[in-house]
RODO-2510 file (C-alpha; in nm, 4 decimals, decimal comma):
residues 110
     n   res          X          Y          Z
     1     m    -8,8988    11,7084    39,3648
     2     s    -8,7246    12,0255    39,3370
     3     v    -8,4228    12,1831    39,5192
     4     l    -8,4626    12,4536    39,5637
     5     p    -8,6240    12,5424    39,9290
     6     p    -9,0271    12,6550    39,8855
     7     d    -8,9925    12,9750    40,0897
     8     l    -8,9570    13,3103    39,9812
     9     p    -8,6869    13,4157    40,2055
    10     r    -8,4685    13,1258    40,1649
    11     l    -8,5421    13,2113    39,7889
    12     r    -8,3809    13,5956    39,7824
    13     t    -8,0985    13,4761    39,9703
    14     l    -8,0289    13,2073    39,7505
    15     v    -8,0825    13,4855    39,4935
    16     t    -7,8420    13,7161    39,6626
    17     y    -7,5597    13,4356    39,7492
    18     l    -7,6026    13,3266    39,3652
    19     r    -7,5070    13,6631    39,2429
    20     g    -7,2221    13,7148    39,4459
    21     e    -7,1173    13,3964    39,3137
    22     l    -7,1229    13,5161    38,9796
    23     s    -6,9714    13,8742    39,0176
    24     r    -6,6791    13,6850    39,1813
    25     t    -6,7144    13,4920    38,8847
    26     e    -6,7013    13,7297    38,6566
    27     q    -6,3985    13,8867    38,7354
    28     a    -6,1878    13,5867    38,7754
    29     l    -6,2754    13,5630    38,4507
    30     a    -6,1554    13,9223    38,3418
    31     a    -5,8625    13,8778    38,5363
    32     a    -5,7439    13,5470    38,3482
    33     e    -5,8474    13,6827    38,0061
    34     k    -5,7020    14,0118    38,0878
    35     r    -5,3370    13,7363    38,2011
    36     e    -5,4328    13,5336    37,8604
    37     a    -5,3998    13,8492    37,6217
    38     a    -5,0209    13,9754    37,8164
    39     t    -4,9436    13,6210    37,7788
    40     a    -4,9783    13,6310    37,4219
    41     r    -4,8733    13,9671    37,3769
    42     q    -4,5530    13,8806    37,5196
    43     r    -4,4894    13,5991    37,2910
    44     p    -4,2381    13,6759    36,9871
    45     a    -4,3896    13,6025    36,6088
    46     p    -4,2690    13,3607    36,4425
    47     e    -4,0082    13,3398    36,2832
    48     p    -4,0991    13,3716    35,9267
    49     p    -3,9765    13,0931    35,6389
    50     a    -3,6225    13,0789    35,4861
    51     w    -3,7823    13,0941    35,1235
    52     l    -4,0809    13,1735    34,9447
    53     v    -4,2682    13,1049    34,5494
    54     e    -4,5004    13,3756    34,4969
    55     r    -4,7950    13,1734    34,2227
    56     g    -4,9483    13,3684    33,9418
    57     i    -5,3472    13,4802    33,9684
    58     g    -5,5510    13,2022    33,7708
    59     a    -5,6510    12,8397    33,7887
    60     g    -5,3507    12,7025    33,7471
    61     r    -5,1936    12,9389    34,0098
    62     l    -4,8419    12,8081    33,8429
    63     p    -4,5528    12,9973    34,0490
    64     v    -4,3649    13,3332    33,8722
    65     r    -4,1142    13,4384    34,0958
    66     v    -3,9321    13,2936    34,4192
    67     h    -3,7709    13,4712    34,6622
    68     t    -3,6199    13,4983    35,0320
    69     g    -3,8315    13,5194    35,3869
    70     d    -3,7919    13,8174    35,4392
    71     c    -3,7913    13,9843    35,1244
    72     w    -4,0502    14,3222    35,1897
    73     d    -4,1929    14,2867    34,8145
    74     t    -4,3414    13,9361    34,8909
    75     g    -4,7654    13,9440    34,8767
    76     k    -5,0471    13,6981    34,9407
    77     r    -4,9360    13,4680    34,6708
    78     c    -4,6689    13,3894    34,8869
    79     a    -4,6106    13,0260    34,9922
    80     p    -4,2888    12,8629    35,2171
    81     a    -4,0503    12,6753    35,0810
    82     a    -3,7692    12,4560    35,0852
    83     p    -3,4179    12,5065    34,9489
    84     e    -3,4586    12,2824    34,6697
    85     q    -3,7503    12,3477    34,5212
    86     v    -3,6993    12,6852    34,4874
    87     r    -3,3540    12,5748    34,3600
    88     l    -3,5715    12,3000    34,1251
    89     l    -3,7821    12,6925    34,0021
    90     l    -3,5447    12,8495    33,9922
    91     a    -3,3067    12,5736    33,7359
    92     e    -3,6801    12,5644    33,5433
    93     g    -3,6956    12,9053    33,4754
    94     v    -3,9446    13,1193    33,7524
    95     a    -3,7494    13,4364    33,8081
    96     a    -3,5509    13,5294    34,0891
    97     c    -3,7086    13,8718    34,2521
    98     i    -3,4716    14,1598    34,2027
    99     h    -3,4925    14,3118    34,5525
   100     c    -3,3757    13,9966    34,7985
   101     r    -3,1256    13,7635    34,4761
   102     p    -3,2976    13,4249    34,6349
   103     d    -3,0805    13,2798    34,3546
   104     t    -2,7155    13,4534    34,4811
   105     a    -2,8272    13,3822    34,8663
   106     l    -2,8324    13,0324    34,6512
   107     g    -2,5362    13,0405    34,5052
   108     v    -2,7515    12,9387    34,1862
   109     l    -2,6120    13,1539    33,8808
   110     e    -2,8750    13,2629    33,6233
***
């Protein structure tokens, strides 16, 4: 048993009404998407990590350099690190970036 009316005039009226509702719904959706995009643009960028470890290329991907979080000479192979981890890597002989000098920032002498 269908809940739709059987006659043509009422079906046409129903289609016209539903098209109007769909149009209003699509407009409301577009407005909500605009508001969401504007809100996303206003959010501040996440703060960069304080320390980064740059890993090498290959299967082992061993640490090759350490950086401060705001260093301009980092690449895609960098991952955030804790200060203790950076100190340990520097003590193990991993190179410090010559541009941002994380060893100096941490007070570690080479």
